[in-house]
N, C-alpha and C positions, 0 to 999 in steps of 0.2 A: 790385323783382328784376331783373338782369340778363336772364334769360332771357327776359323779358316787354316786352323793349326794343323800343320802336317809332320809328322815324326820326321826330324831332319837326319836320323841315320843316313850316312852317305850311300852305302852300300848294303844289300841284305846279308852279303856274306863278308866277313873278313878271314886273310888268313896270311901266315909268316913264319918265319923261324930266326930265331936267335942262334948264339954258339951252343948254347947247351938247353933247346927246347923248341918246340914247333907247336903251333896252335892253328884253329882254325874255329868260326862260329858261324852263326846265322841267326836271323829274326825273320819271322813270318806272322802276315796279319791274323792267319787262321781265318777263323767265319766271322770275326768281327769287323764293322764299318773304318776302325781305325787302328794302326799298330801303337799300342801305349808300352813296350817295352822298350830298351835299350841296352846296346852293350858297347862295351869299349876297349882297347888295349892301348898303354902307352907305356914308355919307358922313361924314369926320371931318377936322375943319382944314383943308377945302378941297379934299381928297382924295376922289377915289371910288374906291372898294374893290370889286371883283367875284372872288368864289372860287367854285370847284368843286372839291371833294375827292371821290376813289372810294376809299372805306374797305377794307380786307381784315383778315382775322383769322377766328377760328373764330365760332361762333354769337353775335352781336351786336358781336362786337369791331369789325368794321369799320364798323357804324352809330357806335358810341362814339369810334371815333378821326377819322372825317371830320366827326362835330358837335364834338368837341372841339378841333381843329386850327381848323376855322372860328369858331368862339365866340372862342378865345383870341387869333387873329389881329386879330378886330375889335375887343376889348376894348384889346388891345397899341398898336393905331394910336388909341384915344381917350385913353389914359394919357400918349401922347407928346407934347411941347411941339410947338405949332405952327411952331416955328424948327427944328425938325430936319428935315435935309435926307431926302428921300423915300426915295433909295437905303437910307440907315442906316436910317431907319423901318421897311423893309420886312425889311432882314436883322435886326433887332431884333424884329420879328413875328413872322418865320417862327423864328427858334430859340425864342422862347417857345412859340410852338405846338410845336415839336418835343418842348420839354422836357415840355409839358404832356400829351402822349400818351404820352410815355415814362414818365413818373411813374406814370399812372396804371395803365398796362400793368404795372408793378411792385406796384402796392398790390394787384391784385386777381388770384389765380392764373387766373382762366376766361379774362382778357383779356389773358393773357401772350403777347406776339409780336404784339399788332394795329399796324396801322399805314396810312397812308393816302397815296395820291397828293395830289398840290397843284398847282392852277393859279390863280397870281395875278395880277391886272392891277390896276395902281394910276396914275391919270391926273389931271392937273389941266390949267390953260390953258398949262402950258409942256411937257410931254411926257408920254409913257407909260412905265410901266418894267413891265415883268414878270419874273417868277422860276416856276420849276417843281420839280417832285419828282416822279419816276415816269413813266407814261406815258399820264397826261392831257396833253391839248395845249392850245397857243394859236396862232391862226392870226391873223393881219394880212391882209386881203383888200383889195384897190383895182382897179376897174374888172376885177371879175371874174376878177382873180388873185391867186394867194397870194404876197404879198410879204415874209412873214415866218412862219416855222411853228418851233416849240420841236422839239428831237432827243429822242424816247424814251429815261429811263433804262432800258433793258430789255438782255437777254442778247442778243436777235436784233438791236437797233440796233445794239450794239457791233460786229456782224459785218458789218452795211449801214457801218460807217464805215470798216470794214477793208477794203470793197470786195468782202467774199465772199458778200454776199446783197444782192438788191434789195430797196428799200422795200417792194414788192407781196409779195416771197417772206418778207418778214419778217410781213407782215400775215396770212399764211394759215399762218406757221409753228407746229407744235403744241406749241413752248414759247414762244410770244410772250408769253404773260403772266408770266414769270418776270421780275421787275423786279431791277435794279441798285443803285436807289438808292429810299427811300420815307422818308415822314416819320413818326418816333417810333420805328424800330427800334432805333436807337441813342441815347445819351446827347445826344449834339453832330451838328449837322450844317452843311455847307459851304452858305452860301446865293451864289448867284450871279445878279446881277441885272442885266438889259439894258434900257437906254434907248432908246425909239423915238421917232421924229417921228410925226405922223400929219398927213392931210389931210380936209378935208370928204367926206364921204359913205365914208371909209374903215368897214371894218366889222370888227371883233375877235370871236373866236368862242373860247370857252372851253368845252371840252369833254372827256368822258372817254371811254376807248377803247370801251365801247358803243355810241358814235355813230361814231368816227372808223374803228373796224374793220369796220362793216357793210358798207364798199362799198370800190373801190378809190379812191385819193386823189383822181384827178381828176373822178370822180361825185359825190365828197363836195363838193369846190368849186364843182361846177355846183348842186348842191342848194342849197349855202349861199348863193348870188349869185343864183340864178335870180328872186328877188323882192324888192323895195325895200321891203317892208311887214315889220317885223321879227315881228310875231304870226304872219304866214302863213309866214315862215319856219319858226318854230318850231314851228307847228303841222304843217307839212309834213314838216320833220325826224322829230319825233316818231311821226307815222302810217308814215312809210316806214321808219325803223328797227323799229318795232313790226311791221309786215308783213312784212320780211326775216327777223325772228327767228322769227317764228311758220311761216314757209314752211321753215325749217330746223329745226322740230322743235319751238319754243316753249321752249326751256331759254336762252334768250338772256340777257345781263347787263343789269343794270340800265344806263339810259342820260339823259344829263343834260348840258346845254347851256346856257350864256348867250351872246346876240348884243348886241353894244354896236355901235351905229352914231354916227360923228361928224359934227358940224354945224359944224365950224371947223376951219381947220389950228392946228396947236400952234405956238407959238412958237420952240421947238427943231428947227433943221434940221440933219441930220446931213450932215455933208461928203461930199463926193465921195469921199475917199481912205479915210473909214471904209466907205462901203457896199461899196466894192471888196474892203476887206479882210473884210467880212462875207461876201462871196460866196466868198472863199478860203478861210475859215476855216468855211463852212457855217453861219454864227451865224443 
């Protein structure tokens, strides 16, 4: 029965490595009664796929949405032919996931209105590709600095884009959790994919707002880059976010994160003009 739903993440921590990367991730219930986050890693047709979803909805709805989206994306990648361009594969997978969550919410009244955020990182030896929906984030860190970060689909970050709020003001805003876009809320979704180059020792972070919202961003980046060992970084992050949450009353959100370290350079190199345009457009 839905009312007895338990997040089926098989273990609270995942870790592993491939020939050219290593990864580690965790999910934690925080101060809530259930964990509505979901994380996963899978390899399909030479592509490495990392996902963090933060579900939302009534009782059990968020759990169902995040699990459904994650599983549908992974299954979609497995169904696709290996010759399919990665960007097209990502768009197809996210569209499939959106349809699956929306359909399930329409079929069961108690799940009506459920949805989920999504962060999706896919890479091969050519390049890294990212897409996201909602306010979960992807960071690309290099030499202890942020060189790329997604921009939240939220009401307060729309005000940041207009210059009416700073990012720190948005982080602590009382309406900061109101999303302008989520997966599974509408029958169709627009999917934007960003192609990134990467270098040896780059670190990608996928995390829900339970992680990044716990501290000002400079402190988050310092925490995420202070140790070269991934498992130590994960444990330190989990412990600190939990400590901060408990100090604020213990009603803090679920917190989930995956860190991926690259061991070589991508074949793709972003042109200087593209980098300048990205800065101008705040890509």
